[in-house]
N, C-alpha and C positions, 0 to 999 in steps of 0.2 A: 585758642592756644593749641598748637600741635604737641602732642606728647612724643617721648622717645619711642622708637619701635625696636624691640630687641630682635637681633638677628645674628646668626652664627656668620663666621668669616666665609664659610662656603655659601651661604644665602646671599650675602653681599656680592660675592663673585658671580653667582648665577644672575642676579639682577643686572650687575654692570654688563654682562655678556648680552643679555636680552635687550638692554638698552642700546648697545653699540649696534646690534642687528637691526633694531627698529629704526634708528636714526641713519644708519649707513647702507642698508640694504633695502629694507622695506619702503622707507619713505621714498627714496629716489625711484623705486619701481612703481609706487602708487602715483607719484607725479608724472611720470612718464605715461602711464595709463590714462591719467585725466587729460593730458595734452592729446593723446592719439584720439581719445573718446570725443573731444571738442572738434576735432576735424570732420567729424561725422554728422555736423549740422545741428538741428534743433535740440537744445540741451534738455528741455522740458520733457521730451519723449524718448531720450536717448538712456537706454538701460544701462549700457556700459559706463556711460559717464556717471549716473546715480550710483552704481554699485562702487565705482572707484572713489567717489565723494565720500560715500558710508565708510568704506575701508580707512580712508584718509582720516575721517573723524576718530574712529575706533584707534588707529595707530598713534594720533596726536594725543589722544585721552589717555592711552596707556604709557606714552612717553612722559607725560605730566605727572602720572600717578607713580611711576618708578622714580623719577626725579625727587618727587616730595618724600618718598619712602627712603631714598638714599640720603637725602639731606637731613633726615630726621632719625637715621638709623643709630642704634646704640649697638655697636659691634661687640660681640662677646666672644672673646677667644678663650675656649675651654682650657687650653693648655697653660693659661696664665692665671687661673682662678683657684684659690684656696678652696678645696672642696670638702675637707673633713669627713671623707667616705660618705658623703650623702649625695643623693641625686639632686642635681642642679640643672639649671638651663644649660643645653648643650651636651649634657652627658647622654650615654648610650645605656640603656637599662635592659638586662636580660631578666624577664620574669616568667613564671609558670602559672598557668591556670590550675588552682588546687584540685577542681573537680575533673577537669578533663587531662591533666598532665601535659598540655600543649604549652611548649615553650616558645617564646616570641622575644625578639628584641626591637626596642625602639630608641630612636634618638629625639630628644625633646628639643624643638626648634620653634622659630617664630611662626606667626600665622601664614606668612606668604611663602615660606619654605615647606610647610607641611605637605606631605604626599604619602598617604597610607600605603601606596603600592609598593613604596621604597622604605617603609617602616619610619617614616618622619612624621612625628605627630606635633600638633601644636601646642605650645604651653599652656593654651586655654582649653585644651581637650580634657574631659573629665579625668581620664586615666592619667594624664600628666600632672593634673593638679593633685590627684592622690598620691602619685610617686614623689612629687618635690619634697625634699626635706628628709626622706626616708632613708635607711641604710640597708646594706646587704642583709638577707634573712628576714627583713620585716615583712608582715603580712599587711596586705592593703585590701580595702573593700572599694569596689568601684560601681557606682549606680549606672545601670544601662536600661535601655528600654525593656530589656528581658528580666530585668531585676538586678539584685546585687551579686557581683562576680568577685571572688576571692583569689587574689594573686600572691605570690611569694617572690620577693627579689633575690634572684640567684647571684647576680653580678652586677656591678656599676663600672663603666669604662669612661674615661676622660680622654676622648681622642677627638 
């Protein structure tokens, strides 16, 4: 049984865009490369052909993966959820490290959307799990490889 996969609206749009690109741009390019490589003779010793076939396999696998995820997506539109001023899936949370005074903002998203460079953290990340359900000014403890880190929630946005 496949379970529902929580995703934000932006995450679904991103996956749909990637799927479109794979099906309509990458797949035809790969097919063309395979046809061209076939013209060069013996396929067993044709590196171009082998590389194109590997790329085709990767592309088709990724297309299937995205289609399954989209078919099972539980799209969560943060703007339509009653939040009770608590941290929920899709909310953006501004926190401060109590020891270092470093302020950081995270948006809590699905696993496929997570991108730490863009401050998008997975709902399954330890810090996200510690934040979920908490309110502004709450103190949270997050267990990390370096030990426990204490944060204070400065603000919660539902955008």
